[in-house]
C-alpha positions as CSV (number, residue, x, y, z in Angstrom):
1,M,9.9,-22.3,21.2
2,P,9.3,-24.8,18.3
3,D,12.2,-25.5,16.0
4,L,12.5,-23.1,13.1
5,E,12.7,-24.7,9.6
6,K,14.7,-21.7,8.4
7,T,16.5,-18.9,10.2
8,Q,18.0,-16.8,7.5
9,I,15.2,-14.8,6.0
10,Q,15.0,-12.2,3.2
11,I,12.1,-9.7,3.4
12,G,11.4,-7.4,0.5
13,Y,9.8,-4.0,0.9
14,I,9.0,-0.8,-1.0
15,P,10.0,2.5,0.7
16,L,6.6,3.6,2.1
17,L,5.5,4.5,5.6
18,D,3.6,1.2,5.9
19,C,6.7,-1.0,5.9
20,V,7.6,0.7,9.2
21,A,6.6,-2.3,11.4
22,I,9.0,-4.6,9.5
23,L,11.8,-2.1,9.8
24,W,11.1,-1.5,13.5
25,A,11.0,-5.2,14.2
26,K,14.5,-5.4,12.7
27,Q,15.7,-2.2,14.5
28,R,14.4,-3.4,17.9
29,G,15.8,-6.9,17.7
30,F,12.4,-8.6,17.6
31,F,13.4,-10.9,14.8
32,E,16.6,-11.8,16.6
33,E,14.7,-12.6,19.7
34,A,12.6,-15.0,17.7
35,G,15.7,-16.8,16.4
36,L,15.6,-15.2,13.0
37,E,18.4,-13.5,11.0
38,V,16.5,-11.1,8.8
39,T,17.9,-9.2,5.8
40,L,15.8,-6.4,4.5
41,V,15.7,-6.0,0.7
42,K,14.6,-2.7,-0.8
43,E,12.8,-3.4,-4.1
44,A,12.6,-1.0,-7.0
45,S,9.0,-1.6,-7.9
46,W,5.9,-3.6,-6.9
47,A,6.4,-5.8,-10.0
48,S,10.0,-6.7,-9.2
49,L,9.0,-7.4,-5.5
50,R,6.1,-9.7,-6.6
51,D,8.3,-11.6,-9.1
52,R,11.1,-12.1,-6.6
53,L,8.7,-13.3,-4.0
54,A,6.9,-15.6,-6.3
55,F,10.1,-17.2,-7.6
56,G,11.7,-17.7,-4.1
57,F,14.3,-14.9,-4.1
58,L,12.5,-13.4,-1.1
59,D,11.0,-15.4,1.7
60,A,8.4,-12.8,2.6
61,A,7.4,-9.3,1.5
62,H,5.6,-6.1,2.3
63,C,3.0,-6.6,-0.4
64,L,-0.1,-5.0,-2.0
65,S,-3.1,-6.8,-0.8
66,A,-4.7,-7.0,-4.2
67,M,-1.7,-9.0,-5.5
68,L,-3.0,-12.0,-3.6
69,P,-6.4,-12.4,-5.4
70,A,-4.6,-11.4,-8.6
71,A,-2.3,-14.4,-8.2
72,A,-5.2,-16.7,-7.5
73,L,-7.0,-15.5,-10.7
74,G,-3.8,-15.6,-12.7
75,E,-4.1,-11.9,-13.4
76,D,-0.4,-11.4,-12.6
77,Q,0.6,-13.7,-15.4
78,L,2.5,-15.9,-12.9
79,G,-0.3,-17.8,-11.1
80,I,1.9,-18.7,-8.1
81,P,-0.5,-18.5,-5.1
82,L,0.3,-16.0,-2.3
83,Q,-1.1,-15.9,1.2
84,T,-1.0,-13.7,4.2
85,A,-1.5,-14.0,8.0
86,L,-0.7,-10.3,8.8
87,V,-2.1,-6.9,7.6
88,L,0.5,-4.1,7.6
89,S,-1.9,-1.3,6.8
90,Y,-5.5,-0.4,6.1
91,N,-6.6,2.0,3.4
92,R,-4.2,4.9,3.9
93,A,-3.7,6.2,0.4
94,F,-4.2,9.7,-0.9
95,I,-4.9,11.3,-4.3
96,S,-2.6,14.3,-5.1
97,L,-2.7,16.6,-8.0
98,G,-0.2,19.1,-9.2
99,Q,-0.6,22.5,-7.6
100,K,-0.6,24.1,-11.1
101,L,-3.5,21.9,-12.1
102,C,-5.4,22.6,-8.9
103,F,-5.1,26.3,-9.5
104,E,-6.2,26.0,-13.1
105,L,-9.3,23.9,-12.1
106,N,-10.0,25.9,-8.9
107,I,-9.6,22.8,-6.7
108,S,-9.3,23.8,-3.1
109,S,-8.6,21.9,0.2
110,Q,-12.3,22.6,1.1
111,D,-13.6,20.5,-1.9
112,S,-15.1,17.1,-1.2
113,A,-13.8,14.1,-3.0
114,Q,-16.8,14.3,-5.4
115,Q,-16.2,18.0,-6.0
116,S,-12.6,17.6,-6.9
117,A,-13.4,14.6,-9.1
118,Q,-16.1,16.6,-10.9
119,K,-13.6,19.4,-11.7
120,V,-11.1,17.0,-13.1
121,V,-13.8,15.2,-15.1
122,S,-15.1,18.5,-16.5
123,A,-11.6,19.3,-17.7
124,L,-11.2,15.9,-19.3
125,Q,-14.6,16.3,-21.0
126,A,-13.3,19.7,-22.4
127,Q,-10.4,17.7,-23.9
128,Q,-7.8,18.9,-21.4
129,P,-5.0,16.3,-21.3
130,I,-4.6,15.1,-17.7
131,Q,-2.4,12.1,-16.9
132,L,-3.0,10.3,-13.6
133,A,-0.9,7.5,-12.1
134,H,-1.2,4.7,-9.6
135,V,1.4,2.3,-8.2
136,F,0.3,-1.0,-9.7
137,K,-2.7,-2.4,-11.7
138,Q,-3.8,-4.6,-8.8
139,S,-3.8,-2.2,-5.9
140,I,-6.3,-0.1,-3.8
141,H,-4.6,2.9,-5.4
142,H,-5.8,1.9,-8.8
143,Y,-9.3,1.2,-7.6
144,C,-9.4,4.4,-5.5
145,L,-8.5,6.5,-8.6
146,R,-11.2,4.8,-10.6
147,E,-13.8,5.1,-7.9
148,W,-13.0,8.7,-7.3
149,L,-13.5,9.6,-10.9
150,A,-16.7,7.5,-10.9
151,L,-18.2,9.8,-8.3
152,A,-18.4,12.3,-11.2
153,N,-18.6,10.1,-14.3
154,P,-18.5,6.3,-14.3
155,E,-17.8,6.1,-18.1
156,I,-14.7,8.3,-17.9
157,A,-13.6,6.4,-14.8
158,R,-13.7,3.2,-16.8
159,N,-12.1,4.5,-20.0
160,I,-9.3,6.8,-18.8
161,K,-5.8,5.5,-19.4
162,L,-3.8,5.6,-16.1
163,A,0.0,5.4,-15.9
164,T,1.8,3.0,-13.5
165,L,4.9,4.2,-11.5
166,P,6.7,2.9,-8.5
167,P,5.9,5.0,-5.4
168,P,9.3,6.7,-5.0
169,Y,9.1,8.0,-8.6
170,M,5.8,9.8,-8.2
171,V,7.0,13.1,-6.9
172,Q,9.7,13.5,-9.5
173,A,7.3,12.5,-12.3
174,L,4.9,15.2,-11.1
175,A,7.8,17.8,-10.8
176,N,8.9,16.9,-14.4
177,Q,5.2,17.3,-15.6
178,V,5.3,13.7,-16.8
179,I,2.1,13.2,-14.8
180,D,-0.5,15.6,-13.4
181,G,-1.5,13.6,-10.3
182,F,-1.3,10.3,-8.5
183,C,-2.7,8.0,-5.9
184,V,0.0,6.6,-3.5
185,G,0.7,6.0,0.1
186,E,2.6,8.3,2.4
187,P,5.2,9.9,2.7
188,W,5.1,10.7,-1.0
189,N,2.0,12.9,-0.9
190,S,3.5,15.0,1.9
191,Q,6.8,15.3,0.1
192,A,5.0,16.6,-2.9
193,E,3.2,19.2,-0.8
194,L,6.3,20.3,1.1
195,L,8.2,20.8,-2.1
196,G,5.4,23.0,-3.4
197,I,4.6,20.6,-6.3
198,G,1.5,18.7,-5.3
199,Q,-1.7,19.1,-3.3
200,I,-3.7,16.3,-1.6
201,V,-7.2,16.5,-2.9
202,A,-8.8,13.3,-1.5
203,S,-8.2,10.5,0.9
204,S,-8.9,6.9,0.0
205,Q,-10.8,6.7,3.3
206,D,-13.4,9.0,1.8
207,I,-13.8,7.0,-1.4
208,I,-13.4,3.2,-0.7
209,P,-14.1,0.9,2.3
210,Q,-11.7,0.3,5.1
211,V,-9.8,-2.6,3.5
212,A,-6.3,-4.0,3.8
213,D,-3.8,-2.1,1.7
214,K,-0.5,-3.8,2.5
215,V,0.1,-7.3,3.9
216,L,3.0,-9.5,4.8
217,A,2.9,-12.1,2.0
218,V,4.5,-15.4,1.4
219,T,3.9,-18.1,-1.3
220,C,1.7,-20.9,-0.3
221,D,4.5,-23.4,-0.8
222,W,6.8,-21.4,1.4
223,A,4.2,-21.2,4.2
224,M,3.6,-25.0,4.1
225,Q,7.4,-25.7,4.3
226,H,8.1,-23.2,7.0
227,P,5.1,-23.0,9.4
228,N,7.2,-22.3,12.5
229,T,9.4,-19.8,10.8
230,H,6.4,-18.0,9.4
231,Q,4.7,-17.8,12.8
232,A,7.9,-16.5,14.4
233,L,8.2,-13.9,11.6
234,T,4.6,-12.8,11.9
235,Q,4.7,-12.5,15.7
236,A,7.9,-10.4,15.7
237,I,6.2,-7.9,13.3
238,Q,3.0,-7.9,15.4
239,K,5.2,-7.0,18.4
240,A,6.6,-4.1,16.5
241,Q,3.1,-3.0,15.4
242,Q,1.9,-3.0,19.0
243,E,4.9,-1.0,20.2
244,L,4.5,1.6,17.4
245,K,0.8,1.9,18.4
246,D,1.7,2.6,22.1
247,L,4.9,4.6,21.5
248,Q,4.9,8.2,22.8
249,D,8.3,9.4,21.6
250,Y,8.8,8.9,17.9
251,A,12.3,10.3,17.6
252,D,14.0,6.9,17.0
253,V,11.3,5.9,14.5
254,W,11.7,9.1,12.6
255,Q,15.5,8.7,12.6
256,M,15.0,5.1,11.2
257,L,12.7,6.3,8.5
258,T,15.2,9.0,7.5
259,E,18.1,6.5,7.5
260,F,16.1,4.2,5.2
261,N,15.5,7.2,2.9
262,I,11.7,6.7,3.3
263,V,11.2,10.2,4.7
264,Q,13.3,12.6,2.6
265,F,12.2,16.0,4.1
266,Q,12.7,17.9,7.3
267,C,9.8,17.3,9.6
268,S,9.7,17.6,13.4
269,D,7.7,19.0,16.3
270,S,9.1,22.4,15.3
271,I,9.4,22.2,11.5
272,H,6.4,21.3,9.3
273,V,4.7,20.5,12.6
274,Q,1.3,19.5,11.2
275,K,2.8,17.0,8.8
276,F,5.0,15.6,11.6
277,H,2.0,14.8,13.8
278,S,-0.1,13.7,10.9
279,I,2.5,11.1,9.9
280,Q,2.9,9.9,13.4
281,N,-0.9,9.5,13.7
282,I,-0.9,7.5,10.4
283,I,1.8,5.1,11.7
284,R,-0.1,4.6,15.0
285,N,-3.2,3.7,13.1
286,F,-2.0,1.5,10.2
287,V,-3.9,-1.4,11.8
288,D,-6.9,-1.5,14.1
289,E,-7.3,-3.7,17.2
290,T,-6.2,-6.7,15.1
291,S,-3.9,-7.2,12.2
292,V,-5.5,-10.5,11.2
293,P,-6.7,-10.4,7.6
294,K,-10.4,-10.4,6.9
295,V,-12.1,-12.4,4.1
296,E,-14.4,-9.5,3.4
297,D,-11.4,-7.4,2.4
298,F,-10.3,-9.9,-0.3
299,K,-13.8,-10.3,-1.5
300,W,-14.0,-6.5,-2.1
301,L,-10.6,-6.5,-3.8
302,T,-11.6,-9.4,-6.1
303,Q,-14.8,-7.6,-7.0
304,Q,-12.9,-4.5,-7.8
305,M,-10.5,-6.5,-10.0
306,L,-13.4,-7.9,-11.9
307,K,-15.0,-4.5,-12.2
308,W,-12.0,-2.5,-13.4
309,D,-9.3,-4.9,-14.6
310,N,-11.0,-7.9,-16.1
311,P,-14.8,-7.8,-16.7
312,I,-15.5,-11.5,-16.3
313,H,-18.2,-13.0,-14.2
314,L,-17.5,-15.1,-11.1
315,N,-20.2,-16.3,-8.8
316,D,-20.2,-15.5,-5.1
317,A,-19.0,-19.0,-4.2
318,V,-15.9,-18.6,-6.3
319,I,-15.1,-15.2,-5.0
320,E,-15.6,-16.5,-1.4
321,N,-13.2,-19.4,-2.1
322,I,-10.5,-17.1,-3.7
323,S,-10.8,-14.7,-0.8
324,Q,-10.5,-17.4,1.9
325,N,-7.4,-18.9,0.1
326,C,-5.6,-15.6,0.4
327,I,-5.6,-15.9,4.2
328,L,-3.4,-18.2,6.2
329,S,-4.4,-18.9,9.7
330,L,-1.5,-19.3,12.2
331,T,-3.7,-21.4,14.4
332,K,-3.9,-24.3,12.0
């Protein structure tokens, strides 16, 4: 084993299902096996996580994939370059609306993504106030909401004002009628349904391509200074990803998610059975055969950023360069 440049590591995360591989690597002792003493730091919001990572308070973080090209473009107002060598999840967000709104608009579980979007757009065109929320400006959740509405009306999709809320606050905001719907990762959509507040009306997989959603991010400077530590960290999480993919009995994983207050509802093979197996299936399939980042994902994210966030023109060569610089190869 090569010498590690640093052994005491702080990893930031947001309480979502797709931080599970990081938590499992800690739980199973995979970091310790690699010679790392890891402290997990729960962050309040994506903005605080990004800032603490960029300024060195965190060594690595469970991070929104779109934060990387945003940093490269200076869209995050920081301009501190971020890179990743590991995808934590692919495109597993959902759009949920309040059950009251779904009843009023006659939105059913049988509706396609386009049909549900058309019903919402028709209500907006009739001047009905509908407030939708996403988790962060540079995220697949933001782009998914826009692309969903664009299935019915591109102009409304571009001009609608969307709220930004941290994932753990979404359900409470819906319950308090501060918002009427949201796009977020699990388990918050399921929690809203089980509480009788929300209804899942569309999956990101039906709206946008299969792109990286969350990644393990580090700053470029940190990666250059700690190549062996970064490789050890990445490999420990990859080991956890593989074990979660192959695991048959999820009792310990479920207990861990409950202890970390990520899953806050009763769910088992005898209570809310369908949700229980659905969530297990999501965890097993957060990554495909490989968790290695793809340039094409960051090209799509950059193009979405230019489309919805900042309508400037960049040629294909610049977009390619930005996308390649988001990825750090461990073989170098």
